[in-house]
N, C-alpha and C positions, 0 to 999 in steps of 0.2 A: 786857720787865719795866720799863724806864725809862718807857715809855708808861703802864703801869698805876700806877706810883708817882706820876707827875705828876697823873694823874686823881684819886687819893686825896688829894693835897694840896689840890686845888681844891675837891673835896667838903668837906673839912674847913674850909677858909676860908669857904665859903658857910654851912656849919652854924653856924660861929662867930658869924656876923652876927646869929643869933637872940638872942644875949646882949648886943647893942649896940643893940637897937632903941629909939629914943626914944619915950617914952610921950606919947599925945595924949589929949585929953579927949573922953570920952563918945560915940565912934563917930559924931560929927556928919557927918563927910565920907563915911564908909562908907554911911550911909543914903541919900546922894544917888545912889548907884550900885546899891543893893541890888536894885531892881525894874527896872532898865534891861536889856532883853533884848538889844539889838543895839548895839554901839559899835565904833569904829575907832581906829586908832593907827599909830604907826611903830615899826619895829624896827631898831635899830642894834647891830651886834655885831662881835666880833673871833673869828675861827675859826682853829683850830690843827689841821692834818690831815696825814694820811700814807696810806700804802698798807700793806695786809696781804699780803705776797708768799708764794706757794708756789713755790719753785724746782723746776726739772726735777731729778729725782734725779741725783746725780753720775754714777752708773754709765751713765746714759742720755746724758749730755752729752759732746761731743767738743771743747768750747770751753775757753778759758783762764779762765773765770769760776768762782771758788771759792765765793762766797756773796754774798748781798744783805742789806744793813741798810737800814732806813727810819728817817727822823727826822722830827719835826714841822715843818711850815712854816707861816708866818703867812698870814692872809688877812682880808677884810673883808666883812661883809654889810650890805645895806640892804633892808628890806622893808616891806610895808604890811599891817597887821593887820585882820582882819575877825573879830569875836568874837560868837558866838551863845550867851547865858547861858540855857539852857533849864531850869536848876534852880538853886537857891540855892547848891548845891555843885558844880555841873558846868557846863563850857563846851565848846563845839565851836569850834576856832579854825583859820582858814585864813590862812597868813602867806606869800603869794608874795614871793619876794626875788631880788635880783641879788646873786651871790656871787663873789668873787674869792678863789682860794687857789693856794698853791705847795706842792707835795708833793715832798719831798726824798728821795733814796736814794743809797746808796754800793754800788757793785760792787767786790768784793774779788776781785783777780786772783790768779792762781797765782805770778806773778813778785813779789808783794809790793805791788804798786800798789793804790790806792784810787781808782777813778773816780767822781766825783760826777755825779748827774743830778737836774735839777730839772724837774718837769712843772707847767707853768702852765695853770690852768683858769679859765674864766668861766662860771659856771652861772646859768641860770634855774632856781630851786628852787621847789617847790610842795609844802609840808608841810601835812598835815592832822592835827591833834592833838585828843585828848580830854583835858580838864584838870580835875583834881579839886582843890578849894580847901578849906581848913580852916576852922574856926569862927573868926570875926574876933576879934581882940584889940585892943580899941580901933580904931584905923584901920589895922591890920596884919593880913595873912593870909599863910599859907604855901600853896603849890601844888605839885603834881606833874602831869606830863603824859606822854603817850605817843602814838605814832602812826606813820605812814608819811611818807616824803619821796621825791618824784621829782625827779631833776635831769637837765636837758639841757645838755650841755657845749658851749658856743658855740665853744670853742677846740680841740675834739677834732681830733686829727690821724689818725684811723683810716682816712680816705679818701685820705691824702696818700702820696706816695713821695718821700721826701727821703733824707737820709744814712743809711748802714747802722747808725749807732749809735743811732737813735731808739727809743723805746718807744711803740707805737700804743695809744691809749685810745679805747674806744667812746663814742658821744655820750650814751647813755642809761644811768641808774643809778637804783636803787630802794634805800632804806635804811630800817631800823628806827630810830626816834629816841624818846629818852625824857629827861627832865630834872626839875629842881627849881628853884623860884623864890620870890620874896617880893614881895608887893604892898603898897604904901604908898598910902593913899587921902588925896589932897589935895582942896582945895575944887573944882577944876575939872578935875582929871585924876588917873590912876592911874600911879604910877611903879613899875616892876616889873624889878629886876635877875633874870636868869635864866641858868641853866646847862644845856646840852644835850649829850648824846652821841649819835652816829649811827654806825651799823654797816652797811655795804652788803651786800646780800644777792645781788647779781648780779656775776658775774665780768666786770670791764670791760676786760680785757686782750684786744686784737685781735692774737692770736699771728701772727707772721710769721717763718717759718724762714729767711728771707733776711736777717733782721736779727739781729746777733750778741747784742745784749742782750735782744731780744725772745724769741728761741728758748731763752734761759735761764730763762725765767719759764713756770711751768705755769698758775697763776692769780693774779688780783690783785683785791683788794677794797678799796674805800675805807673810811676811818673818820676821824672827826673830833669834837672837842669845841669848843663855842662858848660864849662868854660875851657876853651881849647885854643891852641895856636896851630895855624896852618903855615907851612913852608912849601912853596910851590915855584915851579920854574921850567 
C-alpha cells in the first residue's frame, strides 16, 4: 500500500506541472522539430525499485521466517535516445541505458528479529516504447508512452555459491513499462521531464532450497518507477 501511495503522489506532482507551464510565443521553436523524423538525445534519471515477493505458504515452510516486506531503494540511469517520429502524434523510441539499482527487503523472523537484505543490480536495459503526443500548446506538449523493456543484470548472483543467507537473482528480466511526460521546445533542443512505471513479468528468483532465505520465496518480480530528464535535438 505504501508503494501505491507514493506512486499516486508522484503522478499528482507531475500532473500539477501542467498548471505552471510558462507561456512562449507562437510555436516558433516547435515548428523547428515538427517535420524532423529522426533525432537523438540523452536520458538521465533516478529510479526507485523493489521486489514483489510471493512467499512460500507458511504451512509448507519449516524455517523461522514469518514474512517478507519490501521497500524502495534508490538508483541511477543513463541512456541514449533514438527517436523515430513516424507521425505528427506518434514516435517509436529505443533508449538503451545503463542502470544501477538497490532493492531492499526485510525478513521478519519468528523470534521477533527483522533481518534486512539489499540486492544490488547493474543492468543493461533495452526499452522499446510507442509514444503518443498531444496537440502542441505554444512550445509545450504532453505525451504518454508504453512498451516493453528487457534487462540484463551484470551483477546477477544466480551462478554463484556463497553464504547460505543470499537470495539468487536471474540475469534476464522482461518488464511492461508505461509513463507520462512533458516536452518543452527550445530553439536547439527538446527538454522533457518524464515519469515511468515498470512491472516485471518474469519470475527472476533462482530458488535454491539449500539457502534459508531463498527457500522462503516462491516467486519474485521486479517493479520500479523512474523520474528522468530527456534532452533531444
